C-alpha positions in Angstrom: 0.0 -0.1 0.0 1.4 3.1 -1.0 0.7 6.2 1.1 0.8 9.8 -0.5 1.9 12.8 1.8 -0.7 14.9 3.8 -1.6 17.9 2.0 -0.4 21.2 3.5 -2.9 23.1 5.2 -3.0 26.5 4.2 -6.4 27.8 6.2 -6.4 29.5 9.2 -9.8 28.3 11.0 -8.7 29.7 14.4 -6.7 32.5 14.1 -7.5 34.0 17.8 -6.7 30.3 19.3 -3.3 30.6 17.1 -2.2 34.2 18.6 -3.0 33.4 22.2 -1.1 30.2 22.1 1.7 32.2 20.6 1.5 34.7 23.2 1.1 32.2 26.0 4.0 30.3 25.0 6.2 33.3 24.6 5.6 34.2 28.2 5.6 30.8 29.8 9.2 30.4 28.0 10.1 33.6 29.6 9.0 32.9 33.1 10.7 29.4 32.8 14.2 30.8 31.7 13.6 33.5 34.7 13.3 30.7 37.0 15.7 28.5 35.6 18.5 31.4 35.6 17.6 32.4 39.3 18.0 28.6 40.3 21.0 27.8 38.4 23.2 31.0 39.0 23.6 30.0 42.7 23.9 26.5 41.8 26.6 27.0 39.4 28.6 29.2 41.3 28.4 27.1 44.5 29.8 23.8 42.4 31.9 25.4 40.2 33.6 27.8 42.5 34.3 31.1 41.8 37.2 31.0 39.5 35.8 28.2 37.6 32.4 30.2 37.4 34.3 33.1 36.1 35.8 30.9 33.5 32.5 29.7 32.3 31.0 33.3 32.2 34.4 34.4 30.2 34.0 31.9 27.5 30.4 32.2 27.3 30.5 35.8 26.9 33.1 35.5 24.1 31.0 32.8 22.2 27.7 35.1 22.8 28.7 37.5 20.2 28.4 34.7 17.4 24.7 34.8 16.8 24.8 38.1 15.2 26.7 36.0 12.4 22.9 35.0 11.1 22.9 39.1 10.0 19.4 39.3 10.1 18.7 36.3 8.0 16.8 34.5 10.3 14.3 37.1 10.6 14.4 37.8 7.0 13.6 33.8 6.5 10.8 34.2 8.6 9.1 36.7 6.7 9.4 35.1 3.3 8.4 31.6 4.7 4.9 33.9 5.6 5.1 35.5 2.5 5.5 32.2 0.5 2.8 30.7 2.5 0.5 33.1 1.9 1.1 32.5 -2.0 0.7 28.9 -1.4 3.9 28.2 -2.7 5.8 25.4 -0.9 8.6 25.0 -3.3 10.0 28.4 -2.8 9.6 28.0 0.9 11.6 24.8 0.3 14.3 26.8 -1.9 14.6 29.7 0.8 15.1 27.0 3.9 17.7 25.1 1.6 19.6 28.2 0.6 19.8 29.3 4.3 20.9 26.0 5.8 24.0 26.0 3.2 24.5 29.7 4.4 24.3 29.3 8.0 26.4 25.8 7.8 29.0 27.7 6.0 28.9 30.6 8.7 28.9 28.3 11.6 32.0 26.5 10.3 33.5 30.0 9.9 32.3 30.7 13.5 34.1 27.4 14.8 37.4 28.5 13.1 37.3 31.4 14.8 36.0 30.3 17.8 39.4 27.5 17.5 41.5 30.3 16.9 40.3 32.2 20.0 40.6 29.1 22.2 44.0 28.1 20.9 45.6 31.7 22.2 42.6 31.7 25.4 45.5 31.9 27.7 47.4 34.7 26.0 44.1 36.7 25.2 43.0 36.7 28.9 45.9 36.0 30.9 45.1 32.8 32.7 47.0 30.2 34.5 48.0 27.3 32.5 45.4 25.0 33.8 42.5 27.6 33.6 43.7 28.2 29.7 43.4 24.4 29.2 39.7 24.4 30.7 38.7 27.5 29.1 40.0 26.2 25.5 38.1 23.0 26.0 35.0 25.1 27.1 35.3 27.7 24.3 35.5 24.7 21.9 32.6 22.9 23.3 30.6 26.4 23.2 31.4 27.3 19.7 30.8 23.8 18.3 27.1 24.1 19.9 26.8 27.5 18.0 28.3 26.2 15.0 25.9 23.2 14.9 22.8 25.2 16.1 23.2 27.8 13.5 21.9 25.6 10.6 19.3 24.0 12.5 17.8 27.1 13.1 16.0 27.2 10.1 13.5 24.8 11.3 12.5 27.3 14.2 12.3 29.9 11.2 10.0 28.1 9.4 7.6 27.2 12.2 7.7 30.9 13.1 7.0 31.6 9.5 4.2 29.5 9.7 3.1 31.6 12.5 3.5 28.5 15.1 5.8 30.5 17.7 4.4 28.5 20.5 5.8 25.0 19.2 9.0 26.9 19.0 8.4 27.3 22.7 7.2 24.2 23.5 10.4 22.8 22.4 13.0 25.4 23.8 
């Protein structure tokens, strides 16, 4: 038995419900992030110690600048997906998503190379003891890999947002 794919649903029957779920999902996400931040800060500081926690924050703050590498393309993709959805053109949505997966994967690879260069010289850039520099180097590469791998996977969230289903991203997050 050959199964055919389900047709794409282009009609919105319960727009008010979708908007309410999007807003509620965003507020729930913000609340959970706030609570987790308040719980994890003292937990991490206690279990890591002041020196290691400072090293963690140093590495995270260096890598925190890399999400700007999407150059606004993530937001543009959401707009393009919404536009092509309104025109009922799934092929155009696929082309936009495929192109940006390639662009973001390339950007992620370049970001990882930059992070690796920073990690290699971590002790020199920040005047750290050799053991702290080694730990910071490993930490930088791990966080850099997360950014590099996460950048192309952000396409899926952009498509979901373009379909105006941000509550689904909130649930996953």
